[in-house]
C-alpha positions as semicolon CSV with decimal commas, in nm:
position;residue;x (nm);y (nm);z (nm)
1;M;0,299;-2,610;-22,368
2;D;0,104;-2,915;-22,473
3;K;-0,218;-2,922;-22,274
4;G;-0,233;-3,297;-22,284
5;S;0,105;-3,320;-22,110
6;K;0,008;-3,150;-21,787
7;Q;-0,009;-3,383;-21,492
8;S;-0,072;-3,381;-21,120
9;V;0,106;-3,164;-20,862
10;L;0,406;-3,311;-20,680
11;H;0,395;-3,337;-20,301
12;S;0,714;-3,443;-20,128
13;S;0,833;-3,599;-19,803
14;A;1,167;-3,703;-19,653
15;H;1,201;-4,025;-19,853
16;T;1,360;-4,147;-20,175
17;V;1,152;-4,139;-20,492
18;S;1,112;-4,493;-20,622
19;D;0,970;-4,437;-20,971
20;G;1,289;-4,397;-21,165
21;L;1,425;-4,102;-20,964
22;E;1,674;-4,289;-20,750
23;S;1,926;-4,006;-20,782
24;S;1,673;-3,753;-20,658
25;K;1,712;-3,737;-20,281
26;L;1,486;-3,582;-20,028
27;C;1,669;-3,379;-19,769
28;S;1,600;-3,237;-19,426
29;S;1,607;-2,868;-19,346
30;S;1,797;-2,945;-19,029
31;T;2,120;-2,966;-19,227
32;D;2,331;-2,663;-19,304
33;G;2,197;-2,486;-19,608
34;P;1,899;-2,705;-19,673
35;C;1,786;-2,708;-20,033
36;G;2,044;-2,448;-20,119
37;F;1,876;-2,185;-19,902
38;S;2,140;-2,139;-19,633
39;S;2,001;-1,801;-19,543
40;L;1,682;-1,970;-19,432
41;R;1,851;-2,210;-19,195
42;D;1,778;-2,010;-18,885
43;D;1,439;-1,889;-18,994
44;P;1,197;-1,974;-18,709
45;L;0,926;-2,055;-18,958
46;I;1,127;-2,338;-19,112
47;D;1,118;-2,637;-18,880
48;H;1,313;-2,958;-18,892
49;N;1,028;-3,144;-19,064
50;S;1,035;-2,942;-19,387
51;H;1,004;-3,156;-19,696
52;C;1,258;-3,114;-19,975
53;F;1,298;-3,248;-20,323
54;H;1,596;-3,233;-20,552
55;L;1,522;-2,967;-20,814
56;N;1,750;-3,110;-21,077
57;A;1,548;-3,433;-21,069
58;L;1,240;-3,236;-21,167
59;R;1,433;-3,080;-21,453
60;K;1,556;-3,419;-21,575
61;K;1,206;-3,561;-21,563
62;G;1,075;-3,268;-21,764
63;A;0,870;-3,153;-21,468
64;I;1,025;-2,804;-21,465
65;K;1,139;-2,595;-21,758
66;F;1,326;-2,278;-21,667
67;S;1,284;-1,968;-21,878
68;G;1,547;-1,721;-21,985
69;K;1,912;-1,784;-21,907
70;R;1,845;-2,060;-21,656
71;K;1,643;-2,279;-21,892
72;K;1,930;-2,527;-21,872
73;N;2,002;-2,559;-21,503
74;N;2,335;-2,714;-21,410
75;N;2,304;-2,658;-21,036
76;N;2,258;-3,012;-20,906
77;N;2,241;-2,893;-20,547
78;R;1,940;-2,670;-20,585
79;Q;1,630;-2,818;-20,428
80;L;1,263;-2,737;-20,403
81;C;1,136;-2,722;-20,046
82;Q;0,794;-2,708;-19,895
83;H;0,774;-2,503;-19,579
84;G;0,678;-2,722;-19,288
85;N;0,435;-2,462;-19,157
86;G;0,262;-2,416;-19,492
87;T;0,406;-2,251;-19,802
88;L;0,239;-2,072;-20,091
89;V;0,382;-2,209;-20,415
90;T;0,337;-2,070;-20,763
91;F;0,522;-2,229;-21,051
92;S;0,493;-2,345;-21,411
93;A;0,551;-2,708;-21,486
94;A;0,476;-2,987;-21,725
95;W;0,484;-3,342;-21,597
96;D;0,567;-3,626;-21,828
97;Q;0,373;-3,952;-21,863
98;N;0,535;-4,097;-21,549
99;S;0,326;-3,878;-21,327
100;L;0,388;-3,810;-20,961
101;Q;0,127;-3,723;-20,707
102;W;0,229;-3,494;-20,420
103;I;0,046;-3,629;-20,120
104;S;0,057;-3,390;-19,829
105;G;0,227;-3,551;-19,535
106;G;0,320;-3,861;-19,739
107;S;0,573;-3,986;-19,990
108;P;0,600;-3,908;-20,360
109;V;0,420;-4,193;-20,535
110;Y;0,354;-4,296;-20,890
111;E;-0,015;-4,239;-20,964
112;K;-0,100;-4,463;-21,255
113;Q;-0,472;-4,373;-21,259
114;V;-0,564;-4,713;-21,398
115;F;-0,936;-4,646;-21,410
116;V;-0,899;-4,314;-21,593
117;S;-0,657;-4,476;-21,837
118;F;-0,907;-4,757;-21,894
119;V;-1,192;-4,514;-21,960
120;T;-1,003;-4,275;-22,188
121;G;-0,810;-4,555;-22,357
122;I;-1,109;-4,759;-22,467
123;Y;-1,325;-4,458;-22,553
124;G;-1,070;-4,242;-22,732
125;C;-0,752;-4,453;-22,751
126;R;-0,586;-4,211;-22,507
127;W;-0,394;-4,456;-22,295
128;K;-0,111;-4,223;-22,195
129;R;-0,163;-3,956;-21,934
130;Y;-0,011;-3,681;-22,147
131;Q;-0,269;-3,754;-22,417
132;R;-0,560;-3,668;-22,189
133;S;-0,707;-3,326;-22,128
134;Q;-0,957;-3,172;-21,891
135;D;-1,049;-2,892;-22,127
136;D;-1,403;-2,851;-22,256
137;S;-1,499;-3,093;-22,532
138;S;-1,517;-2,956;-22,882
139;K;-1,849;-2,902;-23,057
140;W;-1,760;-3,185;-23,294
141;E;-1,717;-3,429;-23,005
142;C;-2,035;-3,302;-22,842
143;A;-2,215;-3,376;-23,167
144;W;-2,081;-3,731;-23,162
145;F;-2,193;-3,765;-22,803
146;T;-2,542;-3,662;-22,917
147;I;-2,529;-3,924;-23,193
148;L;-2,420;-4,181;-22,935
149;C;-2,713;-4,094;-22,708
150;T;-2,953;-4,107;-23,004
151;S;-2,821;-4,449;-23,102
152;F;-2,865;-4,573;-22,746
153;L;-3,225;-4,451;-22,722
154;L;-3,313;-4,599;-23,061
155;L;-3,152;-4,931;-22,973
156;L;-3,328;-4,929;-22,637
157;F;-3,659;-4,890;-22,818
158;W;-3,558;-5,158;-23,071
159;A;-3,449;-5,405;-22,801
160;Y;-3,768;-5,349;-22,601
161;F;-3,977;-5,406;-22,912
162;W;-3,818;-5,745;-22,981
163;L;-3,838;-5,836;-22,614
164;V;-4,217;-5,802;-22,607
165;A;-4,255;-5,924;-22,967
166;Q;-4,139;-6,272;-22,864
167;N;-4,509;-6,344;-22,831
168;D;-4,538;-6,321;-23,211
169;F;-4,212;-6,466;-23,341
170;N;-4,405;-6,739;-23,520
171;E;-4,618;-6,478;-23,694
172;F;-4,307;-6,284;-23,799
173;N;-4,140;-6,589;-23,952
174;W;-4,462;-6,676;-24,131
175;S;-4,484;-6,323;-24,275
176;V;-4,127;-6,349;-24,400
177;Y;-4,202;-6,690;-24,548
178;N;-4,498;-6,554;-24,743
179;R;-4,264;-6,299;-24,900
180;S;-3,956;-6,509;-24,959
181;G;-4,102;-6,856;-25,005
182;E;-3,843;-7,004;-24,767
183;W;-3,898;-7,084;-24,401
184;R;-3,619;-6,966;-24,175
185;D;-3,607;-6,841;-23,820
186;E;-3,530;-6,481;-23,906
187;T;-3,545;-6,373;-23,544
188;I;-3,209;-6,534;-23,459
189;P;-2,986;-6,293;-23,658
190;I;-3,202;-5,999;-23,551
191;L;-3,175;-6,084;-23,182
192;A;-2,801;-6,153;-23,210
193;S;-2,724;-5,825;-23,387
194;T;-2,949;-5,630;-23,153
195;T;-2,778;-5,776;-22,848
196;V;-2,430;-5,699;-22,981
197;G;-2,521;-5,349;-23,097
198;F;-2,703;-5,256;-22,778
199;S;-2,421;-5,385;-22,560
200;Y;-2,161;-5,197;-22,765
201;I;-2,348;-4,866;-22,764
202;T;-2,436;-4,896;-22,395
203;F;-2,072;-4,960;-22,308
204;L;-1,956;-4,655;-22,505
205;L;-2,225;-4,440;-22,344
206;I;-2,116;-4,549;-21,997
207;L;-1,756;-4,459;-22,084
208;A;-1,870;-4,119;-22,211
209;L;-2,061;-4,052;-21,890
210;F;-1,750;-4,146;-21,692
211;H;-1,557;-3,893;-21,900
212;I;-1,803;-3,625;-21,804
213;S;-1,808;-3,718;-21,436
214;L;-1,426;-3,730;-21,420
215;G;-1,389;-3,399;-21,602
216;Q;-1,212;-3,558;-21,898
217;Q;-1,239;-3,422;-22,248
218;L;-1,454;-3,631;-22,482
219;N;-1,265;-3,765;-22,781
220;L;-1,435;-4,066;-22,941
221;Y;-1,191;-4,281;-23,135
222;W;-1,251;-4,288;-23,511
223;V;-1,307;-4,665;-23,509
224;H;-1,586;-4,618;-23,254
225;K;-1,734;-4,339;-23,464
226;I;-1,762;-4,578;-23,756
227;G;-1,911;-4,842;-23,525
228;V;-2,166;-4,602;-23,377
229;L;-2,269;-4,470;-23,718
230;G;-2,295;-4,823;-23,859
231;T;-2,504;-4,940;-23,564
232;L;-2,734;-4,640;-23,596
233;L;-2,789;-4,688;-23,970
234;T;-2,843;-5,064;-23,926
235;T;-3,104;-5,005;-23,658
236;I;-3,284;-4,746;-23,869
237;S;-3,292;-4,985;-24,166
238;G;-3,427;-5,257;-23,936
239;V;-3,707;-5,033;-23,812
240;V;-3,800;-4,943;-24,171
241;S;-3,797;-5,310;-24,279
242;V;-4,016;-5,422;-23,988
243;D;-4,259;-5,142;-24,061
244;D;-4,285;-5,269;-24,417
245;I;-4,309;-5,642;-24,342
246;W;-4,474;-5,643;-24,001
247;G;-4,621;-5,297;-23,952
248;D;-4,915;-5,414;-23,742
249;E;-4,679;-5,544;-23,473
250;W;-4,604;-5,193;-23,344
251;D;-4,934;-5,218;-23,157
252;I;-4,774;-5,460;-22,912
253;L;-4,573;-5,172;-22,766
254;L;-4,885;-5,001;-22,634
255;V;-5,029;-5,331;-22,516
256;S;-4,710;-5,422;-22,331
257;L;-4,704;-5,090;-22,149
258;Q;-5,019;-5,197;-21,965
259;S;-4,806;-5,466;-21,803
260;T;-4,459;-5,310;-21,787
261;A;-4,538;-4,942;-21,727
262;P;-4,508;-4,951;-21,345
263;F;-4,164;-5,111;-21,371
264;L;-4,051;-4,886;-21,654
265;H;-4,155;-4,589;-21,441
266;I;-3,927;-4,704;-21,159
267;G;-3,643;-4,757;-21,406
268;A;-3,692;-4,410;-21,555
269;L;-3,703;-4,264;-21,206
270;V;-3,369;-4,421;-21,115
271;T;-3,217;-4,302;-21,443
272;V;-3,318;-3,937;-21,418
273;T;-3,217;-3,934;-21,052
274;A;-2,870;-4,066;-21,138
275;I;-2,831;-3,818;-21,423
276;S;-2,888;-3,535;-21,176
277;W;-2,525;-3,577;-21,063
278;L;-2,399;-3,483;-21,408
279;V;-2,657;-3,209;-21,458
280;A;-2,582;-3,057;-21,118
281;G;-2,209;-3,070;-21,185
282;Y;-2,256;-2,889;-21,515
283;V;-2,495;-2,628;-21,384
284;V;-2,296;-2,549;-21,068
285;R;-1,941;-2,562;-21,199
286;R;-1,976;-2,352;-21,510
287;E;-2,026;-1,981;-21,537
288;R;-2,382;-1,869;-21,588
289;S;-2,496;-1,900;-21,950
290;N;-2,819;-1,932;-22,143
291;F;-2,732;-2,284;-22,248
292;Q;-2,676;-2,377;-21,887
293;V;-3,020;-2,248;-21,793
294;M;-3,173;-2,435;-22,086
295;V;-3,013;-2,763;-21,974
296;L;-3,146;-2,713;-21,624
297;L;-3,495;-2,629;-21,753
298;I;-3,506;-2,935;-21,979
299;Y;-3,394;-3,159;-21,695
300;V;-3,660;-3,020;-21,461
301;L;-3,931;-3,074;-21,725
302;I;-3,818;-3,434;-21,782
303;L;-3,809;-3,492;-21,409
304;L;-4,164;-3,363;-21,367
305;A;-4,285;-3,572;-21,661
306;V;-4,142;-3,886;-21,505
307;Y;-4,288;-3,801;-21,164
308;L;-4,637;-3,754;-21,308
309;A;-4,627;-4,032;-21,571
310;P;-4,838;-4,279;-21,365
311;L;-5,135;-4,045;-21,404
312;T;-5,153;-4,146;-21,771
313;L;-5,108;-4,520;-21,719
314;T;-5,380;-4,785;-21,747
315;C;-5,282;-5,118;-21,595
316;P;-5,554;-5,384;-21,560
317;C;-5,347;-5,568;-21,298
318;I;-5,371;-5,272;-21,063
319;M;-5,691;-5,395;-20,906
320;D;-5,837;-5,556;-20,598
321;R;-5,746;-5,924;-20,598
322;H;-6,101;-6,009;-20,495
323;G;-6,220;-5,881;-20,833
324;L;-5,996;-6,118;-21,029
325;R;-6,193;-6,343;-21,265
326;P;-6,127;-6,718;-21,310
327;R;-5,823;-6,831;-21,504
328;P;-5,878;-6,799;-21,882
329;D;-5,919;-7,122;-22,077
330;V;-5,642;-7,204;-22,322
331;I;-5,721;-7,295;-22,682
332;G;-5,456;-7,498;-22,867
333;R;-5,398;-7,289;-23,178
334;R;-5,316;-7,545;-23,447
335;G;-5,251;-7,778;-23,157
336;A;-4,916;-7,723;-22,990
337;P;-4,700;-7,620;-23,289
338;V;-4,397;-7,552;-23,071
339;L;-4,385;-7,918;-22,965
340;A;-4,511;-8,093;-23,281
341;P;-4,596;-8,011;-23,645
342;E;-4,888;-7,773;-23,663
343;N;-5,235;-7,897;-23,761
344;T;-5,144;-8,263;-23,712
345;L;-5,300;-8,518;-23,478
346;V;-4,987;-8,541;-23,265
347;S;-4,989;-8,162;-23,224
348;F;-5,352;-8,158;-23,109
349;N;-5,283;-8,443;-22,870
350;R;-4,993;-8,249;-22,718
351;A;-5,217;-7,944;-22,671
352;L;-5,476;-8,150;-22,484
353;Q;-5,204;-8,307;-22,270
354;H;-5,088;-7,958;-22,164
355;G;-5,428;-7,842;-22,047
356;A;-5,589;-7,697;-22,359
357;S;-5,968;-7,690;-22,325
358;S;-6,033;-7,632;-22,696
359;L;-5,863;-7,686;-23,032
360;E;-5,830;-7,434;-23,311
361;A;-5,760;-7,536;-23,671
362;D;-5,727;-7,386;-24,020
363;V;-5,956;-7,566;-24,266
364;T;-5,902;-7,590;-24,642
365;I;-6,136;-7,769;-24,887
366;S;-5,975;-8,006;-25,137
367;V;-6,076;-8,016;-25,500
368;D;-6,290;-8,324;-25,430
369;G;-6,465;-8,173;-25,127
370;V;-6,264;-8,312;-24,833
371;P;-6,199;-8,056;-24,554
372;F;-5,836;-8,088;-24,435
373;L;-5,614;-7,883;-24,208
374;M;-5,363;-7,647;-24,367
375;R;-5,260;-7,295;-24,275
376;D;-5,054;-7,197;-24,581
377;R;-5,182;-7,134;-24,930
378;T;-4,942;-7,398;-25,064
379;L;-4,811;-7,730;-24,933
380;R;-4,440;-7,641;-24,960
381;R;-4,362;-7,551;-24,601
382;T;-4,534;-7,827;-24,404
383;T;-4,520;-8,125;-24,642
384;D;-4,275;-8,295;-24,879
385;V;-4,464;-8,186;-25,189
386;R;-4,133;-8,071;-25,342
387;K;-4,020;-8,434;-25,359
388;V;-4,349;-8,601;-25,441
389;F;-4,500;-8,345;-25,679
390;P;-4,217;-8,104;-25,769
391;A;-4,403;-7,964;-26,069
392;R;-4,705;-7,875;-25,852
393;Q;-4,529;-7,748;-25,540
394;F;-4,648;-7,389;-25,597
395;Y;-5,009;-7,487;-25,660
396;D;-5,282;-7,377;-25,426
397;A;-5,337;-7,651;-25,169
398;S;-5,710;-7,652;-25,235
399;F;-5,651;-7,765;-25,597
400;F;-5,506;-8,100;-25,486
401;N;-5,737;-8,398;-25,445
402;W;-5,746;-8,579;-25,118
403;T;-5,563;-8,887;-25,249
404;D;-5,260;-8,680;-25,345
405;I;-5,271;-8,483;-25,021
406;R;-5,290;-8,798;-24,811
407;S;-4,975;-8,932;-24,975
408;L;-4,764;-8,643;-24,844
409;N;-4,558;-8,651;-24,526
410;A;-4,650;-8,370;-24,283
411;G;-4,399;-8,425;-24,005
412;Q;-4,052;-8,469;-24,149
413;W;-4,015;-8,095;-24,216
414;F;-4,051;-8,027;-23,844
415;L;-3,766;-8,263;-23,756
416;E;-3,539;-8,123;-24,026
417;S;-3,597;-7,750;-23,978
418;D;-3,653;-7,754;-23,598
419;P;-3,842;-7,422;-23,618
420;Y;-3,875;-7,373;-23,243
421;W;-3,553;-7,538;-23,121
422;T;-3,749;-7,814;-22,948
423;V;-3,659;-8,122;-23,152
424;G;-3,355;-8,192;-22,939
425;A;-3,578;-8,255;-22,637
426;L;-3,789;-8,518;-22,816
427;S;-3,755;-8,885;-22,739
428;A;-3,684;-9,140;-23,011
429;R;-4,045;-9,255;-22,994
430;D;-4,175;-8,902;-23,039
431;R;-3,941;-8,844;-23,332
432;S;-4,063;-9,160;-23,502
433;R;-4,426;-9,065;-23,447
434;I;-4,376;-8,711;-23,576
435;G;-4,180;-8,832;-23,878
436;N;-4,476;-9,046;-23,990
437;Q;-4,744;-8,778;-23,964
438;T;-4,973;-8,713;-24,261
439;V;-5,206;-8,425;-24,338
440;C;-5,496;-8,432;-24,093
441;T;-5,860;-8,412;-24,198
442;L;-6,122;-8,204;-24,020
443;V;-6,309;-8,520;-23,926
444;E;-6,004;-8,664;-23,748
445;M;-5,948;-8,350;-23,547
446;L;-6,316;-8,320;-23,444
447;R;-6,326;-8,683;-23,335
448;L;-6,023;-8,623;-23,115
449;A;-6,194;-8,319;-22,963
450;A;-6,511;-8,518;-22,902
451;R;-6,323;-8,796;-22,725
452;A;-6,146;-8,537;-22,505
453;N;-6,478;-8,362;-22,433
454;S;-6,336;-8,036;-22,566
455;S;-6,459;-7,787;-22,824
456;A;-6,327;-7,674;-23,161
457;L;-6,277;-7,338;-23,330
458;L;-6,270;-7,348;-23,712
459;N;-6,097;-7,091;-23,931
460;I;-6,218;-7,190;-24,278
461;H;-6,037;-7,077;-24,593
462;K;-6,307;-7,013;-24,849
463;P;-6,210;-7,162;-25,189
464;P;-6,148;-6,920;-25,478
465;P;-6,428;-6,865;-25,731
466;E;-6,274;-7,102;-25,988
467;H;-6,262;-7,385;-25,736
468;P;-6,511;-7,672;-25,797
469;R;-6,636;-7,648;-25,436
470;S;-6,666;-7,267;-25,424
471;R;-7,045;-7,292;-25,383
472;S;-7,069;-7,601;-25,163
473;W;-6,770;-7,565;-24,931
474;F;-6,988;-7,489;-24,627
475;M;-7,192;-7,805;-24,690
476;D;-6,868;-8,006;-24,702
477;T;-6,773;-7,858;-24,367
478;L;-7,110;-7,930;-24,205
479;W;-7,096;-8,286;-24,336
480;A;-6,755;-8,332;-24,169
481;V;-6,894;-8,200;-23,839
482;Q;-7,184;-8,444;-23,852
483;K;-6,959;-8,732;-23,948
484;A;-6,722;-8,664;-23,657
485;G;-7,008;-8,710;-23,408
486;I;-6,923;-8,399;-23,204
487;S;-7,199;-8,183;-23,060
488;Q;-7,261;-7,879;-23,278
489;K;-7,266;-7,659;-22,970
490;R;-6,899;-7,742;-22,924
491;V;-6,803;-7,619;-23,271
492;T;-6,750;-7,248;-23,336
493;W;-6,793;-7,109;-23,687
494;T;-6,592;-6,797;-23,775
495;P;-6,651;-6,716;-24,148
496;D;-6,885;-6,424;-24,203
497;S;-7,031;-6,569;-24,522
498;D;-7,323;-6,812;-24,525
499;R;-7,398;-6,768;-24,154
500;G;-7,768;-6,801;-24,227
501;R;-7,714;-7,149;-24,370
502;V;-7,518;-7,270;-24,072
503;R;-7,763;-7,377;-23,805
504;G;-7,675;-7,505;-23,461
505;L;-7,305;-7,405;-23,461
506;Q;-7,168;-7,133;-23,236
507;Q;-7,123;-6,811;-23,428
508;A;-6,808;-6,605;-23,374
509;A;-6,670;-6,297;-23,543
510;T;-6,303;-6,219;-23,597
511;E;-6,345;-5,842;-23,595
512;K;-6,468;-5,593;-23,342
513;L;-6,840;-5,523;-23,388
514;S;-7,100;-5,317;-23,210
515;L;-7,341;-5,495;-22,981
516;A;-7,634;-5,414;-23,206
517;E;-7,463;-5,558;-23,512
518;M;-7,370;-5,873;-23,324
519;R;-7,730;-5,931;-23,219
520;Q;-7,844;-5,877;-23,577
521;R;-7,602;-6,140;-23,711
522;G;-7,665;-6,383;-23,429
523;I;-7,302;-6,369;-23,311
524;T;-7,246;-6,476;-22,951
525;S;-6,867;-6,456;-22,926
526;L;-6,567;-6,267;-23,060
527;T;-6,222;-6,391;-23,153
528;L;-5,996;-6,087;-23,156
529;H;-5,631;-6,014;-23,194
530;Y;-5,488;-5,893;-22,863
531;S;-5,408;-5,553;-23,014
532;K;-5,778;-5,500;-23,089
533;A;-5,907;-5,606;-22,749
534;S;-5,880;-5,310;-22,513
535;H;-5,959;-5,343;-22,145
536;K;-6,261;-5,115;-22,183
537;D;-6,404;-5,310;-22,478
538;I;-6,357;-5,641;-22,302
539;Q;-6,547;-5,521;-21,997
540;E;-6,829;-5,390;-22,217
541;Y;-6,863;-5,717;-22,408
542;L;-6,855;-5,928;-22,094
543;A;-7,120;-5,708;-21,934
544;N;-7,349;-5,791;-22,230
545;N;-7,284;-6,168;-22,215
546;V;-7,056;-6,172;-22,518
547;S;-6,770;-6,418;-22,485
548;V;-6,429;-6,291;-22,596
549;S;-6,135;-6,504;-22,704
550;V;-5,800;-6,337;-22,772
551;Y;-5,515;-6,461;-22,994
552;P;-5,223;-6,521;-23,013
553;V;-5,116;-6,539;-22,650
554;N;-4,783;-6,717;-22,601
555;E;-4,606;-6,522;-22,327
556;P;-4,688;-6,523;-21,954
557;W;-4,695;-6,143;-21,930
558;L;-4,966;-6,116;-22,196
559;Y;-5,162;-6,404;-22,048
560;S;-5,149;-6,235;-21,706
561;L;-5,258;-5,903;-21,854
562;L;-5,560;-6,058;-22,025
563;W;-5,642;-6,254;-21,713
564;C;-5,662;-5,929;-21,518
565;S;-5,879;-5,787;-21,797
566;G;-6,129;-6,069;-21,748
567;V;-6,087;-6,247;-22,082
568;P;-6,261;-6,590;-22,066
569;S;-6,025;-6,768;-22,309
570;V;-5,709;-6,720;-22,513
571;S;-5,572;-6,896;-22,819
572;S;-5,209;-6,999;-22,789
573;D;-4,931;-7,167;-22,988
574;A;-4,763;-7,258;-22,659
575;P;-5,017;-7,409;-22,416
576;Q;-4,726;-7,577;-22,236
577;V;-4,598;-7,229;-22,138
578;L;-4,931;-7,091;-22,019
579;R;-4,993;-7,404;-21,817
580;K;-4,712;-7,287;-21,585
581;V;-4,892;-6,960;-21,502
582;P;-5,126;-7,043;-21,211
583;Y;-5,167;-6,678;-21,115
584;P;-5,101;-6,337;-21,277
585;I;-4,733;-6,246;-21,272
586;W;-4,810;-5,938;-21,067
587;L;-5,123;-5,803;-20,907
588;M;-5,143;-5,491;-20,694
589;S;-5,416;-5,285;-20,536
590;Q;-5,457;-4,922;-20,632
591;N;-5,367;-4,801;-20,283
592;A;-5,048;-5,006;-20,277
593;Y;-4,941;-4,875;-20,615
594;N;-5,016;-4,515;-20,518
595;F;-4,799;-4,558;-20,210
596;I;-4,509;-4,697;-20,414
597;W;-4,548;-4,426;-20,677
598;I;-4,557;-4,132;-20,437
599;S;-4,284;-4,273;-20,213
600;S;-4,054;-4,329;-20,509
601;D;-4,111;-3,976;-20,636
602;L;-4,040;-3,824;-20,295
603;V;-3,724;-4,028;-20,247
604;S;-3,605;-3,931;-20,593
605;L;-3,680;-3,564;-20,530
606;A;-3,490;-3,572;-20,201
607;I;-3,188;-3,734;-20,367
608;V;-3,191;-3,482;-20,652
609;I;-3,207;-3,187;-20,413
610;G;-2,930;-3,341;-20,205
611;I;-2,709;-3,391;-20,510
612;F;-2,756;-3,032;-20,628
613;S;-2,686;-2,902;-20,277
614;F;-2,374;-3,116;-20,243
615;Q;-2,240;-3,009;-20,582
616;K;-2,295;-2,644;-20,497
617;W;-2,123;-2,684;-20,160
618;R;-1,837;-2,872;-20,323
619;M;-1,780;-2,606;-20,584
620;S;-1,811;-2,322;-20,335
621;G;-1,526;-2,482;-20,139
622;M;-1,314;-2,516;-20,450
623;Q;-1,370;-2,154;-20,551
624;N;-1,207;-2,037;-20,225
625;Y;-0,867;-2,134;-20,365
626;N;-0,673;-1,854;-20,538
627;P;-0,555;-1,970;-20,881
628;E;-0,227;-1,779;-20,831
629;H;-0,142;-1,916;-20,487
630;I;-0,236;-2,260;-20,361
631;M;-0,171;-2,347;-20,000
632;L;0,008;-2,678;-19,968
633;S;0,013;-2,747;-19,597
634;A;0,238;-3,012;-19,451
635;V;0,093;-2,965;-19,102
636;V;-0,272;-3,040;-19,180
637;P;-0,285;-3,348;-19,405
638;R;-0,521;-3,335;-19,699
639;S;-0,542;-3,675;-19,857
640;S;-0,854;-3,605;-20,058
641;R;-0,801;-3,690;-20,420
642;D;-1,053;-3,427;-20,526
643;V;-0,850;-3,153;-20,358
644;N;-0,534;-3,269;-20,533
645;I;-0,706;-3,271;-20,870
646;M;-0,847;-2,925;-20,797
647;K;-0,499;-2,795;-20,717
648;E;-0,365;-2,934;-21,039
649;K;-0,642;-2,772;-21,243
650;L;-0,594;-2,433;-21,079
651;I;-0,215;-2,434;-21,115
652;F;-0,221;-2,520;-21,481
653;S;-0,506;-2,281;-21,552
654;E;-0,248;-2,008;-21,496
655;L;-0,034;-2,151;-21,770
656;D;-0,325;-2,176;-22,015
657;N;-0,429;-1,817;-21,951
658;G;-0,073;-1,692;-22,001
659;L;-0,059;-1,494;-21,678
660;S;0,319;-1,527;-21,656
661;S;0,574;-1,500;-21,933
662;T;0,844;-1,678;-21,737
663;E;0,849;-1,993;-21,532
664;E;0,905;-1,919;-21,172
665;L;0,946;-2,104;-20,844
666;S;0,857;-1,904;-20,539
667;L;0,851;-1,979;-20,168
668;Y;0,660;-1,733;-19,957
669;P;0,704;-1,766;-19,580
670;E;0,495;-1,551;-19,357
671;N;0,786;-1,321;-19,250
672;G;0,945;-1,283;-19,588
673;Y;1,009;-1,470;-19,907
674;A;1,278;-1,660;-20,090
675;R;1,243;-1,667;-20,466
676;Y;1,426;-1,835;-20,749
677;S;1,387;-1,653;-21,079
678;H;1,622;-1,664;-21,376
679;G;1,894;-1,814;-21,163
680;G;1,891;-1,604;-20,852
681;L;1,784;-1,616;-20,487
682;G;1,653;-1,317;-20,306
683;R;1,534;-1,232;-19,959
């Protein structure tokens, strides 16, 4: 018998079957010779409410197959009855796809099982009931389930990485540009494919978990297997590529945990608590085995690890709110490059309008000694040098003279490429102003800072040795500072070379140094990448009157984290975003967090214990049923769907184990029995 063709047990009542069995009538035992058992008419145990069903209808529907001589039954009057006082029934049957559910005390109904069909159909293309099975999944399908779980975990890691890496999307695109020579927003296809892949794998995993919870056999459709394998390989190749192009960015994962760890802990707690239902069902329902014990042990270890994880966490925002330092100042890094072309006057103006207290710029020295603002080595990305000087478009920007540089347009590229998807929000006046921007000189930027009473941070690109100004570049820079009329105390110098020749300017280092080395070099401040500025180091520097500025900070969560760490200032590409953060996103005292942590663990533990206890009680009740004889009582209604499914499993387990060589219908009253076997009735 095909295992996938077994269906639910049939319960009957005195009504007509409406699912294609119009000719199959239900009869009453009050008539003479009910169900063909005339000898049972006067039996005191058979009352007038006995439920009968036409046996030939079952045969026609393929629900009963007789063995031996009576395999083809022509007796249209023979009927299957259920004793009104409770009858023990043992029989062999195979229901077809139009399944019937025997509801005690109710009518025969057509149980479509829409949800189960949806789950098994999408996951394994098993839309028909006879295609499904409740047998154990094969090792091959278990292996694919493992691959599915691995893909989900990898994609979860990958999606989380890109979620927190939004802070550095500009840096990623710039890194790709330096390799390819073309500026494109490479994050768009990555985010789109990650979203699709993660949604697809998550959906399949949910379907697989439903299979397990419903007791259905796993059978992943071959199309999904190709999709899962393709998604897994694509994600792995993406991880390898990012490690090659942008390997330093992995540090943001550890930094982000300082902000997200308390919330991730709650999420992990909910997940492992929910999984306990499946683990408990597996451990309790199956016979004792070493693998079963191993699964339970692994789950307990994971549960304990999640419960105790907060002991390893360091979150600066878990602190007393009275110890919170003032809001960090925001430095406009290349102005406000999200709103206007970077390193242009309009960009610096936008930064000041959105609350930036300082301006940061990249300085390059032209071949004739004019300091101008340019981040890239060449002029290709941010000017129209391809049109004006096509033969020189790959030249180093410092080998152009100022006359040629001044003739280039430095704003049209922003309108055409729309690198941050912000051009659509610009007014016509802003578009016209941006489209007429030229390359900005250091003097122009410093004059703007002086008028706004703000300071400036200079990242100077030292000219190569063959450059005409390789020995006098620092003098050209100092001359520009003096010409701009800004106070030297408001200008911060970052290059390590020629510090002794630079007098009066603020000295800053771009790498982490010891306090002794900083005093020796005369450095009073540090400009560090956020991945290099730990909470402990920041506190140590601040305690020794060393100012710390952190870059790049473009997302509110990172700004809040550094605010809690006590950082005095941050450098940002998006000052308009940080302006909307008047207070850390979250701030919590240690006592409050300890209460939430311990309470969550205790609630989770109570739920897990309750789930294991319930599953054990549930299975202990199911084990009380004898697989050979199942009581189907018409007096005490049992409408529980779980009991019906249990009955079906136990009945058909007899068929799978081959306990009977013939198919038999038996009715066992308390004071005797009536049996149909190979075409005969006996009493």
